C-alpha positions in Angstrom: 96.4 111.4 96.8 94.0 114.2 94.8 91.5 114.4 93.1 93.5 114.0 89.5 94.3 110.8 90.5 90.5 109.9 90.5 90.5 111.7 87.1 93.0 110.0 85.8 92.5 106.4 86.5 88.0 107.4 85.3 90.1 108.8 82.1 92.0 105.5 81.5 89.6 102.7 82.6 88.0 102.5 79.3 91.5 101.6 77.8 93.8 100.2 80.2 93.9 96.8 78.6 95.9 98.8 75.7 98.5 99.0 78.2 99.6 95.6 78.0 100.1 93.7 74.6 97.7 90.9 75.6 95.2 91.7 79.2 94.4 88.3 79.3 98.0 86.8 79.5 98.7 89.5 82.3 95.7 88.1 84.3 96.9 85.3 84.1 100.6 85.8 84.7 100.4 88.3 87.5 97.9 85.4 89.2 100.0 83.0 88.8 102.9 84.6 90.9 100.9 86.5 93.5 99.3 83.0 93.9 102.7 81.3 94.5 103.6 84.3 96.7 100.6 84.1 99.2 101.0 80.5 99.3 104.3 80.8 100.3 104.0 83.5 102.9 100.3 82.9 103.9 99.0 80.2 106.2 95.7 80.9 105.2 95.3 78.6 102.2 92.6 80.1 99.6 92.6 83.2 101.5 89.9 86.3 101.5 91.9 89.2 99.5 91.2 92.3 99.1 92.6 94.0 96.1 92.7 97.7 98.1 93.9 99.5 94.7 92.1 97.3 91.5 91.6 99.4 89.0 89.9 97.2 85.8 90.5 94.0 87.9 93.9 93.0 86.3 95.0 91.2 90.0 91.0 90.8 91.3 89.9 89.0 88.3 93.2 86.7 88.3 93.6 85.6 91.5 89.1 85.5 91.9 89.7 82.3 89.5 92.5 80.7 90.9 89.5 79.8 93.7 90.7 82.9 96.3 87.5 84.9 97.9 88.4 88.2 96.2 87.2 91.9 97.7 88.5 94.6 95.7 88.3 98.7 95.8 89.5 101.4 93.9 89.8 105.8 93.7 88.2 105.4 90.5 84.7 105.5 90.0 84.7 104.2 86.3 88.1 101.5 86.8 85.8 100.1 89.8 82.9 99.9 87.0 84.7 98.4 84.5 86.5 95.9 86.7 83.0 94.8 87.8 82.0 94.6 84.4 85.1 92.0 83.3 84.1 90.0 86.6 80.6 89.3 85.8 81.5 88.8 82.1 83.6 85.9 83.5 81.3 84.9 85.7 83.3 85.7 88.9 81.8 86.9 92.4 83.4 89.5 93.2 82.4 91.8 95.4 83.7 95.4 94.6 83.7 99.3 96.5 84.7 102.3 95.6 87.1 103.2 98.3 90.2 105.8 98.7 92.4 103.6 100.1 93.1 105.5 103.1 89.9 105.6 104.3 89.8 101.9 103.4 87.8 100.3 107.2 85.0 102.0 106.1 85.0 100.3 102.9 83.9 96.7 104.2 82.5 95.7 107.4 85.2 92.7 107.6 88.9 91.6 108.0 91.0 90.0 105.1 93.9 87.5 104.8 95.6 88.9 102.4 95.6 92.8 100.9 97.1 93.5 98.0 98.3 96.9 96.0 99.8 96.1 93.3 101.4 98.1 90.0 102.7 101.2 91.7 99.7 102.5 93.5 101.0 103.1 96.4 103.9 106.3 94.9 100.4 108.2 94.3 100.7 109.2 98.0 102.8 111.8 97.5 103.2 112.8 101.5 104.6 110.6 104.5 101.6 111.2 106.2 99.5 110.1 103.7 101.4 107.0 103.1 101.7 106.5 106.9 97.6 106.7 106.9 96.9 104.6 103.7 99.2 101.3 105.3 97.3 102.2 108.7 94.0 101.3 106.9 95.6 98.6 105.3 97.0 96.4 108.5 93.1 97.3 110.5 91.7 95.9 107.7 94.4 93.0 108.2 93.4 89.7 110.3 96.1 89.0 112.8 99.2 88.5 111.4 97.7 89.2 108.4 99.6 89.4 104.8 100.3 92.7 103.3 101.9 92.2 99.3 102.9 95.8 97.3 104.3 96.0 93.8 106.1 99.6 93.3 108.1 100.3 90.3 111.9 100.3 91.1 112.9 103.7 92.3 116.2 102.9 93.2 117.5 102.3 90.0 115.2 104.4 88.7 115.8 107.6 90.4 119.4 107.1 89.8 118.4 107.5 85.7 115.8 109.1 85.7 114.4 108.3 82.1 112.1 110.5 81.0 110.6 108.7 77.9 108.6 105.0 78.3 108.0 102.9 76.0 104.7 100.5 76.4 103.4 97.7 75.0 101.6 97.4 72.1 97.8 96.3 71.8 94.4 96.6 70.3 93.0 94.2 67.6 94.0 93.6 64.0 90.9 96.3 63.4 92.8 98.9 65.3 96.6 99.8 65.8 97.2 101.2 69.5 100.5 102.6 70.2 101.2 103.7 74.4 104.1 105.1 75.9 104.5 107.4 79.1 106.7 110.8 79.0 107.6 112.0 82.9 108.7 115.2 84.1 110.5 115.0 87.2 110.7 118.0 89.5 113.7 119.8 90.6 112.4 120.2 94.2 111.4 117.0 95.4 111.7 113.0 94.3 108.4 112.8 92.3 107.2 113.1 88.6 104.9 114.0 86.4 103.4 111.4 83.9 101.7 111.9 81.1 99.9 108.9 79.6 99.8 109.2 75.4 97.3 106.5 73.7 97.6 106.9 70.0 95.1 104.8 68.2 93.6 104.4 64.7 90.7 103.1 63.9 90.7 102.4 59.2 93.2 105.9 58.1 92.5 107.8 60.8 94.6 108.2 64.5 93.0 109.7 68.1 96.2 110.7 70.7 95.1 111.0 74.1 96.8 112.4 77.2 96.4 111.7 81.2 98.1 112.7 83.8 98.8 112.2 87.1 102.2 112.4 89.4 104.0 110.0 91.6 106.3 109.9 94.3 109.6 107.6 94.0 109.5 105.6 97.0 113.1 103.8 97.8 113.1 100.6 99.2 114.0 101.8 102.2 111.4 104.7 102.4 108.8 102.5 101.8 110.1 99.6 104.6 110.9 102.5 107.3 107.2 103.8 106.1 105.4 100.4 106.9 107.5 99.6 110.0 106.1 103.1 111.1 102.5 101.8 110.5 102.7 99.0 113.0 103.8 96.0 109.9 106.5 93.3 111.2 108.5 90.8 108.8 109.0 93.5 106.2 110.4 91.7 102.9 111.2 92.5 99.4 111.3 90.0 96.4 113.0 91.2 93.3 111.6 90.7 90.2 113.9 88.4 89.1 112.8 85.9 91.9 109.2 86.4 91.7 108.5 86.3 88.4 106.9 89.7 88.5 107.6 92.9 86.2 107.9 94.7 89.3 109.7 94.1 93.3 107.5 93.1 95.9 107.4 94.1 99.1 105.8 91.9 101.8 104.3 92.6 105.5 102.6 91.0 107.9 100.2 93.0 110.0 
């Protein structure tokens, strides 16, 4: 990961909710799926959870509302500040930290029953070395036989299709129209793409267009499985959206 990833999420933090047609419903929907998965895969009951790529708190808030003791961290200081404010507004006790997932051991002074990294965060790690370093840090902060849960885009399919345009859900209120879409510029040298996210918003009669960019690595499922096993994880399993009800493929693994 580079400074551009931090800058991308700093620039997006105030408007991240526009990615969803209804962010509050998204919080509840994702928490419901993650709760069921954790309860099925973990023996720790209402576990102590670390969301190590929390963004503005979509998953962390939902799990805290369901009774989990939640810690959360992210590379972006502005995303963490937004997540902290959103949790406080809902009177939730979530402990936050600004931390790079490759240096996770330095963020908190305890271990966790479950670590999650959702919404395609791991593919920001563009090299095998950085991905392995991050996964090893995640494994070290897990309890013995603790559970890791991550979601990524379906890159096995996307690499075959290589889409260049991705429409996203409109959001906003009656007072503000918002259109969100992405342009994907695929590299000819590697399985990476530059994502250009456009947020078009209208208040009264004026339109504003904001563009922010970041690069992703299109990680195939077998590549992530191999990286998890190389980092010391066991019992790696994939859960397809039609099975889990989540909007992306989910991988689970044991420390």
